[in-house]
C-alpha positions as CSV (number, residue, x, y, z in Angstrom):
1,M,-40.1,-48.5,16.5
2,Q,-40.2,-49.4,20.6
3,W,-37.1,-52.5,20.0
4,L,-34.4,-49.8,17.6
5,I,-34.0,-47.8,21.4
6,Q,-34.1,-51.0,23.8
7,R,-31.5,-49.8,26.7
8,G,-29.1,-52.8,28.1
9,W,-26.9,-55.0,26.4
10,L,-29.5,-55.5,23.5
11,G,-29.9,-52.0,22.1
12,N,-26.3,-52.4,22.4
13,V,-25.9,-55.8,20.4
14,L,-27.7,-54.3,17.7
15,A,-26.0,-50.5,17.6
16,L,-22.5,-53.3,17.3
17,T,-24.6,-54.7,14.3
18,V,-25.7,-51.6,13.0
19,G,-21.9,-49.7,12.8
20,A,-20.6,-52.7,11.3
21,L,-23.0,-51.6,7.9
22,I,-21.1,-48.7,7.3
23,T,-17.9,-50.3,6.3
24,L,-20.4,-51.7,3.9
25,A,-21.1,-48.4,2.5
26,L,-17.7,-48.0,1.8
27,A,-15.2,-49.1,-0.4
28,P,-14.8,-52.2,-2.1
29,F,-18.5,-52.5,-1.5
30,N,-20.2,-49.1,-2.1
31,F,-24.5,-50.4,-0.9
32,W,-24.1,-46.5,0.4
33,A,-27.8,-46.4,1.6
34,L,-26.6,-48.7,4.7
35,A,-24.5,-45.6,6.2
36,L,-28.4,-43.6,6.2
37,I,-29.9,-46.7,7.3
38,A,-27.1,-47.0,9.8
39,C,-27.0,-43.3,10.9
40,S,-31.1,-43.2,11.1
41,V,-30.8,-46.3,13.5
42,L,-27.9,-44.4,15.5
43,Y,-30.0,-41.5,16.1
44,L,-33.4,-43.3,17.1
45,S,-31.0,-46.1,19.8
46,L,-29.8,-42.5,22.0
47,S,-32.9,-40.8,21.7
48,Q,-33.5,-42.6,25.9
49,L,-30.5,-43.5,27.1
50,S,-28.5,-41.1,29.6
51,P,-25.4,-40.0,28.8
52,S,-23.3,-43.0,31.1
53,Q,-25.7,-45.4,28.2
54,A,-25.3,-43.3,25.7
55,A,-21.4,-43.6,25.8
56,L,-21.7,-46.8,25.6
57,R,-24.4,-47.2,22.8
58,G,-21.9,-45.1,20.5
59,W,-19.3,-47.7,21.9
60,A,-20.8,-49.8,20.5
61,F,-21.6,-49.2,17.5
62,G,-17.8,-47.6,17.1
63,L,-16.5,-51.3,17.6
64,G,-19.2,-52.6,14.7
65,M,-17.8,-50.2,12.5
66,F,-14.0,-50.2,13.0
67,T,-13.8,-54.2,13.5
68,S,-15.4,-54.2,9.9
69,G,-13.5,-51.8,8.7
70,T,-10.1,-51.5,9.5
71,S,-9.0,-55.0,11.4
72,W,-7.1,-55.2,8.4
73,V,-4.0,-54.1,10.8
74,Y,-3.9,-57.5,11.8
75,V,-2.7,-58.2,8.8
76,S,0.3,-56.0,9.4
77,I,1.2,-56.9,12.8
78,H,0.9,-60.8,11.9
79,D,2.0,-61.2,8.7
80,Y,4.5,-58.5,8.7
81,G,5.5,-57.8,12.3
82,A,6.2,-62.1,13.4
83,A,3.5,-61.2,16.3
84,P,2.1,-64.5,17.0
85,P,-1.7,-64.8,16.3
86,F,-3.3,-64.5,20.0
87,L,-0.6,-61.3,20.6
88,A,-1.6,-59.3,16.7
89,G,-5.0,-60.4,17.7
90,F,-4.7,-58.7,21.0
91,L,-3.3,-55.6,19.3
92,T,-6.1,-55.4,17.2
93,A,-8.7,-55.6,19.5
94,V,-6.8,-52.8,21.4
95,F,-6.9,-50.6,18.3
96,V,-10.2,-51.1,17.3
97,A,-11.8,-50.3,21.3
98,G,-9.1,-47.2,21.1
99,L,-11.1,-46.7,17.8
100,S,-14.3,-47.0,19.3
101,L,-14.3,-44.2,21.9
102,F,-14.2,-41.3,19.4
103,L,-18.0,-43.3,19.1
104,A,-18.9,-43.0,23.4
105,L,-17.8,-39.4,23.3
106,F,-19.9,-38.9,20.4
107,G,-22.9,-40.2,22.5
108,W,-22.1,-39.0,26.1
109,L,-21.8,-35.4,24.6
110,W,-25.1,-35.9,22.6
111,A,-26.9,-37.3,25.8
112,R,-25.6,-35.0,27.9
113,F,-25.5,-31.6,26.2
114,I,-26.9,-31.4,23.0
115,R,-30.3,-33.9,23.0
116,Q,-33.4,-32.3,22.8
117,Q,-36.6,-34.0,24.0
118,Q,-38.9,-34.1,20.6
119,H,-37.7,-35.2,17.4
120,T,-37.3,-31.8,15.7
121,L,-35.3,-30.2,12.9
122,S,-32.7,-28.3,15.4
123,N,-32.4,-32.0,16.8
124,A,-31.6,-33.6,12.8
125,W,-29.3,-30.3,12.3
126,A,-27.1,-30.3,15.9
127,F,-26.3,-34.5,14.9
128,A,-25.2,-33.7,11.7
129,A,-22.9,-31.2,13.3
130,L,-21.5,-33.1,15.8
131,W,-21.2,-36.1,13.9
132,V,-18.9,-34.4,11.7
133,T,-17.6,-32.5,14.5
134,I,-16.6,-36.2,16.3
135,E,-15.0,-37.1,12.8
136,A,-12.7,-34.2,12.2
137,F,-11.7,-34.8,15.1
138,R,-10.6,-37.8,15.6
139,G,-9.0,-37.3,11.9
140,W,-7.1,-34.9,14.4
141,F,-6.4,-36.1,17.5
142,L,-2.9,-38.2,18.9
143,T,-1.7,-37.9,14.9
144,G,-5.2,-39.1,13.4
145,F,-6.6,-41.8,11.9
146,P,-8.6,-40.4,9.2
147,W,-10.8,-43.4,7.6
148,L,-14.4,-44.4,7.4
149,Y,-15.5,-41.4,6.8
150,L,-18.9,-41.5,6.1
151,G,-18.7,-39.1,3.2
152,Y,-16.5,-41.7,1.0
153,S,-19.8,-43.3,0.1
154,Q,-20.7,-41.1,-1.9
155,L,-17.9,-40.8,-4.9
156,D,-20.5,-43.0,-7.0
157,G,-23.8,-41.5,-5.3
158,P,-25.8,-38.3,-6.2
159,L,-24.3,-36.0,-3.0
160,S,-20.8,-36.7,-4.8
161,G,-21.1,-32.9,-6.3
162,L,-21.5,-31.8,-3.1
163,A,-17.2,-32.7,-2.2
164,P,-15.4,-29.5,-4.6
165,L,-18.7,-27.6,-2.7
166,G,-17.0,-28.3,1.2
167,G,-15.1,-31.5,0.5
168,V,-15.7,-35.0,2.2
169,W,-16.6,-34.0,5.8
170,L,-20.1,-32.0,3.6
171,I,-21.2,-34.6,2.2
172,S,-20.9,-36.9,5.8
173,F,-22.4,-34.0,6.8
174,A,-25.3,-34.3,3.6
175,L,-25.7,-38.3,5.3
176,V,-26.0,-37.5,8.6
177,L,-28.6,-34.9,8.7
178,T,-30.9,-36.6,5.8
179,S,-30.7,-40.2,7.9
180,V,-32.0,-38.0,10.8
181,L,-34.2,-35.5,8.6
182,L,-35.8,-39.5,7.6
183,V,-36.6,-40.7,11.0
184,T,-38.0,-37.0,11.7
185,L,-40.9,-37.1,8.7
186,L,-41.6,-40.4,10.3
187,L,-41.7,-39.7,14.5
188,N,-43.0,-35.4,14.2
189,K,-46.3,-35.3,13.9
190,Q,-46.3,-31.2,12.9
191,R,-47.2,-30.3,9.8
192,L,-44.6,-27.5,9.3
193,S,-41.9,-29.8,10.1
194,R,-42.8,-32.7,8.7
195,C,-42.5,-30.1,5.3
196,T,-39.4,-28.4,6.1
197,A,-38.2,-31.6,6.6
198,V,-38.9,-33.3,3.1
199,I,-38.4,-29.4,1.1
200,S,-34.3,-29.7,2.9
201,I,-34.2,-33.6,1.7
202,L,-34.4,-32.5,-1.2
203,A,-32.7,-29.0,-1.6
204,L,-29.9,-31.1,0.2
205,W,-30.2,-33.8,-2.7
206,G,-31.0,-31.9,-5.0
207,L,-28.1,-29.1,-5.5
208,G,-25.2,-32.7,-4.8
209,F,-26.8,-34.2,-7.8
210,T,-26.9,-30.5,-9.5
211,L,-23.5,-30.2,-9.0
212,Q,-21.9,-32.9,-10.5
213,A,-22.1,-31.2,-13.8
214,K,-20.4,-28.6,-12.9
215,N,-16.4,-28.3,-13.3
216,W,-14.6,-25.9,-10.9
217,T,-11.6,-26.1,-13.0
218,E,-9.7,-26.2,-16.8
219,T,-7.4,-27.3,-18.3
220,A,-3.7,-25.6,-17.6
221,G,-1.6,-27.2,-20.9
222,E,-1.6,-29.9,-23.3
223,P,-2.2,-33.8,-21.9
224,L,0.8,-35.8,-20.3
225,T,1.5,-38.7,-21.2
226,V,2.2,-40.9,-17.6
227,T,3.9,-44.4,-17.0
228,A,3.5,-46.2,-13.3
229,I,5.9,-49.0,-12.3
230,Q,4.3,-51.2,-10.5
231,G,7.0,-54.0,-9.2
232,N,4.9,-55.9,-7.1
233,I,8.1,-56.2,-4.9
234,E,6.9,-59.0,-1.6
235,Q,6.9,-56.8,1.3
236,N,9.1,-59.7,3.2
237,L,12.2,-59.1,0.6
238,K,12.3,-54.5,-0.1
239,W,14.8,-54.2,2.8
240,D,16.4,-57.4,2.3
241,P,19.9,-56.9,1.7
242,A,20.3,-59.1,-0.7
243,Q,17.4,-58.2,-2.5
244,I,18.6,-54.5,-3.0
245,E,20.2,-54.7,-6.7
246,A,17.7,-57.1,-8.2
247,Q,14.9,-54.6,-6.8
248,L,17.0,-51.5,-8.9
249,A,17.7,-53.1,-11.5
250,L,13.9,-54.7,-11.8
251,Y,12.4,-50.4,-12.2
252,Q,14.6,-50.3,-14.4
253,T,14.2,-52.5,-17.0
254,L,10.5,-51.9,-16.8
255,T,11.2,-48.4,-17.3
256,L,13.2,-49.0,-20.1
257,N,10.8,-52.0,-22.3
258,A,8.6,-48.9,-21.3
259,A,7.5,-46.0,-23.9
260,A,8.9,-43.3,-23.2
261,S,6.8,-40.9,-21.6
262,D,6.7,-37.3,-20.1
263,L,6.6,-38.7,-16.4
264,I,7.4,-41.5,-15.1
265,I,6.7,-42.6,-11.5
266,W,7.8,-45.2,-9.4
267,P,6.0,-46.0,-6.3
268,E,6.7,-45.3,-2.0
269,T,10.0,-46.4,-1.4
270,A,11.1,-48.4,-5.0
271,V,14.7,-47.4,-4.4
272,P,14.9,-49.0,-1.3
273,I,18.0,-47.3,-0.3
274,L,19.1,-44.4,1.0
275,K,19.3,-41.4,-1.8
276,D,23.1,-40.5,-0.6
277,Q,24.2,-44.3,-1.3
278,A,21.9,-44.9,-4.4
279,Q,23.3,-41.6,-6.0
280,G,25.5,-43.4,-8.6
281,Y,22.3,-45.8,-9.4
282,L,19.9,-42.8,-9.6
283,N,22.8,-40.9,-11.8
284,S,22.9,-43.3,-14.1
285,M,18.9,-43.4,-14.7
286,E,18.9,-39.5,-15.1
287,R,21.0,-39.8,-18.4
288,I,18.3,-42.7,-19.4
289,I,15.6,-40.3,-18.2
290,N,17.5,-37.2,-19.9
291,R,18.0,-39.0,-23.6
292,Q,14.1,-39.4,-23.0
293,N,12.8,-36.3,-22.6
294,S,10.9,-37.8,-19.6
295,A,10.7,-36.6,-15.7
296,L,11.1,-39.9,-13.0
297,I,9.5,-39.3,-10.0
298,T,10.4,-41.8,-7.2
299,G,9.6,-42.6,-3.4
300,L,13.0,-43.7,-1.5
301,P,14.1,-42.5,1.9
302,L,16.7,-40.3,2.9
303,R,19.3,-39.0,4.9
304,Q,20.3,-35.1,6.2
305,Y,20.3,-32.8,9.0
306,D,17.6,-31.0,10.7
307,S,17.9,-27.2,11.8
308,Y,20.0,-28.5,15.5
309,G,22.5,-30.2,12.9
310,D,21.0,-33.7,14.2
311,L,21.1,-36.4,11.1
312,R,17.4,-37.1,11.0
313,Y,16.1,-40.0,8.4
314,Y,12.7,-38.9,6.1
315,N,10.3,-40.9,3.2
316,A,11.1,-38.6,0.5
317,I,10.1,-38.9,-3.1
318,T,13.2,-36.7,-5.3
319,T,12.9,-36.4,-9.0
320,L,15.2,-37.0,-11.8
321,G,15.3,-35.7,-15.8
322,D,12.9,-32.7,-16.9
323,S,11.8,-32.2,-12.5
324,N,13.3,-30.3,-9.8
325,G,12.0,-30.8,-5.8
326,E,12.2,-33.1,-3.4
327,Y,9.3,-34.2,-0.6
328,L,10.2,-35.6,2.8
329,K,6.7,-36.9,3.9
330,Q,4.7,-34.8,7.1
331,K,2.1,-37.3,8.4
332,L,4.0,-40.9,9.8
333,V,1.9,-43.9,10.4
334,P,2.6,-44.7,13.7
335,F,4.2,-48.0,14.8
336,G,5.1,-48.4,10.5
337,E,7.5,-45.7,10.5
338,Y,7.5,-44.8,14.0
339,V,7.1,-45.3,17.0
340,P,5.7,-43.7,20.3
341,L,7.1,-44.1,23.2
342,Q,9.6,-45.5,21.9
343,E,12.3,-45.7,24.9
344,M,9.7,-48.3,26.2
345,L,7.9,-50.6,23.5
346,R,11.3,-51.1,20.9
347,G,12.7,-54.5,20.9
348,L,9.4,-56.1,23.0
349,I,7.9,-57.4,19.9
350,A,9.3,-57.6,16.0
351,F,6.0,-55.1,15.3
352,F,8.0,-52.5,16.7
353,D,11.3,-52.8,15.1
354,L,10.2,-52.5,11.2
355,P,12.6,-51.7,9.0
356,M,12.2,-48.2,8.3
357,S,10.4,-47.4,11.5
358,D,12.1,-44.6,13.1
359,F,12.1,-41.3,10.0
360,A,11.0,-37.8,11.0
361,R,8.7,-36.2,10.2
362,G,9.0,-33.7,6.9
363,P,8.5,-29.8,7.3
364,S,5.9,-27.9,7.4
365,K,5.2,-25.3,4.1
366,Q,6.7,-27.9,1.3
367,A,6.8,-26.5,-2.4
368,P,5.0,-29.0,-4.7
369,L,7.6,-30.9,-6.9
370,D,7.9,-29.3,-10.5
371,A,7.9,-31.5,-13.7
372,K,7.5,-30.5,-17.2
373,G,6.9,-26.9,-16.2
374,Y,4.0,-28.1,-14.2
375,K,3.3,-28.1,-10.5
376,I,2.8,-32.0,-9.2
377,A,1.3,-31.7,-5.4
378,P,3.3,-34.7,-3.7
379,Y,1.3,-37.6,-1.4
380,I,3.0,-40.3,-0.1
381,C,0.5,-43.1,1.2
382,Y,-1.2,-42.3,4.5
383,E,-1.1,-38.9,3.6
384,V,-3.7,-38.8,1.0
385,V,-6.2,-39.9,3.4
386,Y,-6.2,-36.3,5.4
387,P,-8.7,-33.4,3.8
388,E,-7.3,-30.4,5.2
389,F,-3.5,-31.5,5.0
390,A,-3.8,-32.7,0.7
391,T,-5.8,-29.5,0.6
392,E,-2.7,-26.6,0.8
393,L,-0.6,-28.5,-1.8
394,A,-3.2,-29.4,-4.4
395,A,-4.2,-25.7,-3.6
396,Q,-0.7,-24.6,-5.6
397,S,-0.8,-27.5,-8.0
398,D,-1.4,-28.5,-11.5
399,I,-1.8,-32.7,-10.9
400,L,-2.0,-34.7,-8.1
401,L,0.5,-37.7,-6.9
402,T,1.0,-40.2,-4.4
403,I,2.8,-42.9,-3.8
404,S,2.6,-45.9,-1.9
405,N,3.1,-49.6,-0.5
406,D,-0.4,-50.7,0.5
407,T,1.1,-54.5,0.8
408,W,1.3,-54.0,4.4
409,F,-2.5,-54.6,4.0
410,G,-2.2,-58.2,2.2
411,T,-5.8,-59.3,0.5
412,S,-7.6,-56.9,2.4
413,I,-9.5,-54.4,1.8
414,G,-7.9,-51.7,3.3
415,P,-5.7,-51.1,-0.4
416,W,-9.4,-50.1,-1.1
417,Q,-10.4,-47.8,1.3
418,H,-7.6,-45.9,0.4
419,L,-7.8,-46.1,-3.0
420,Q,-11.3,-43.9,-2.5
421,M,-9.8,-41.3,-0.6
422,A,-7.5,-40.8,-3.0
423,Q,-10.6,-40.6,-6.0
424,M,-12.5,-38.5,-3.6
425,R,-9.2,-35.9,-2.9
426,A,-9.3,-35.4,-7.2
427,L,-12.8,-35.0,-6.9
428,E,-12.4,-32.3,-3.8
429,A,-10.0,-31.2,-5.8
430,G,-10.8,-30.9,-9.5
431,R,-7.5,-32.3,-10.5
432,W,-6.5,-35.5,-12.2
433,M,-4.7,-37.3,-9.6
434,I,-1.8,-39.6,-10.0
435,R,-1.1,-43.2,-7.7
436,S,1.4,-45.7,-8.3
437,T,1.5,-48.4,-5.6
438,N,4.5,-51.3,-4.9
439,N,1.4,-54.1,-5.8
440,G,-1.7,-52.5,-6.4
441,I,-4.3,-50.7,-6.6
442,S,-2.4,-48.2,-9.1
443,A,-4.3,-46.2,-11.2
444,L,-5.1,-42.8,-12.9
445,I,-8.1,-41.0,-11.5
446,D,-9.4,-37.3,-13.2
447,P,-10.9,-34.7,-11.7
448,K,-14.6,-36.2,-11.2
449,G,-12.4,-39.0,-8.5
450,Q,-13.6,-41.4,-11.7
451,I,-11.0,-44.3,-12.3
452,N,-9.3,-43.1,-15.9
453,A,-6.8,-46.2,-16.2
454,T,-5.6,-48.7,-14.2
455,I,-3.7,-51.9,-13.8
456,P,-4.1,-55.4,-11.6
457,Q,-3.7,-56.3,-8.0
458,F,-0.6,-58.0,-6.8
459,E,1.1,-57.5,-10.9
460,Q,4.5,-56.7,-12.1
461,S,3.1,-54.2,-14.8
462,I,3.0,-50.9,-16.1
463,L,0.1,-48.6,-16.3
464,R,0.3,-46.6,-19.0
465,G,-2.6,-43.5,-19.5
466,S,-2.8,-39.7,-19.3
467,V,-3.2,-36.9,-17.2
468,V,-4.2,-33.1,-18.4
469,P,-2.9,-30.1,-16.0
470,M,-5.8,-28.1,-14.5
471,Q,-6.4,-24.7,-12.6
472,G,-8.1,-22.9,-10.4
473,L,-9.6,-23.6,-7.1
474,T,-13.0,-25.2,-6.0
475,P,-15.3,-24.2,-3.3
476,Y,-13.4,-26.5,-0.4
477,L,-9.9,-25.5,-1.8
478,R,-10.5,-22.1,-1.4
479,W,-12.3,-22.0,2.1
480,Q,-11.6,-25.7,3.5
481,S,-13.8,-26.2,5.7
482,W,-14.5,-22.9,7.3
483,P,-18.1,-22.6,5.7
484,L,-18.7,-26.0,7.5
485,I,-16.6,-25.5,11.0
486,L,-19.3,-22.1,10.9
487,L,-22.2,-23.6,10.0
488,S,-21.4,-27.0,12.3
489,A,-20.8,-24.4,14.9
490,L,-23.9,-22.5,15.0
491,C,-26.5,-26.0,14.9
492,L,-24.1,-26.9,18.2
493,V,-24.6,-23.5,20.1
494,L,-28.8,-23.5,19.5
495,A,-28.9,-27.0,20.1
496,F,-27.7,-26.4,23.1
497,V,-29.2,-23.2,24.2
498,Q,-32.6,-24.7,23.1
499,R,-32.4,-27.2,25.6
500,K,-31.5,-25.6,28.1
501,L,-34.3,-24.1,27.8
502,Q,-36.8,-26.7,27.9
503,A,-35.3,-27.1,31.1
504,D,-35.5,-24.3,32.0
505,A,-39.4,-24.0,31.1
């Protein structure tokens, strides 16, 4: 075991390498057992380091994790932001290095305040509690970047049954706890501790596996037929004024050629002009939709005055036909939809002047959409990756809907990670999810988080299928993460107190 806990650069290189395993545990690879290995090695590697050394070790682990898992941002910066390769590489490196600081914070807090001298059971629980605390903090700080959560690796694993109980963070907690308990089995010589570790692992995984068969929600009506249009518009053409008429005609033609459905879904900004400028086109489409007795839901930009009388622009969803409601996106993508410190950054490079990068944030507490007599929870692109944010609308709704434009990711693994997170939201809520995207991956997802229907990526195509309205609240929709928050706080406080007692003894 000594080679796993080496100080110095060799241990940091090992941590960087092991951190990359997290990406392989997630979509599209899904080797979920690697998450257990990675966390076990990280726990061991932090066991004898000073706080400053632990911070560097955690940063190295994060560097491997985020370099392998999120460096697809290079595609957005270089291919669509027109940044030269060197600059795009530099900005990507800064992004990845910055995200890795969350793991540096994890390592420092662990070594400075919580870690005990022996591999105790309370050590295991506290390590898991600190991990999910940092995951949650990363999803909130500076609007958050809730990507690469460990719990997503269990979407098809034995612990997936925990998602409706406590969400993706409960699964992350269970995975990390298991990984440290396995180390405890190897290194703790006390028979009671080892027996307790075995019982804890069996109970945790047995519960997760057993709950997979439980249905927390029930049907609220007959199935609704769905048609999702995937236009596959190239990103460099999407905002070209000369291409707008062709895009509008394309979506109209594909919709007319599709069989009549209860719900017709177009992706994010399928209508690439402001709503008031597209009103004639929308009125024409509404007449078509009304003849089919359908509901059409589409993404588009719009402008309206805010409560201060200022004209603001929003990334939005609007409805036509047998539906009503409008939704303004609340969780905006930095640089893609708004530019932090824009007074300083705009004009420096084309990436900081991307089309539609001056959106305002929509108001909180917006109502679900109404379509065919049912409530639909809308999420635009990035919003579906926020677990707690998604629960509020999901709890008020019968069906979940996310529209997106993942063209920014190119052929990278980004769209597959994005799809996996949408699948987890469906599983957490016990509801069907419709996912409509510009170029894939469009899908219909059932209440167990499994893909019921999909169409090929990078193709102009039509997704057909059906979804079932669901009612009832899973424990996660009812309580959100509060039980896990209390459990984590208790674990951290107890470990901190025990550490103090050991130091005073």
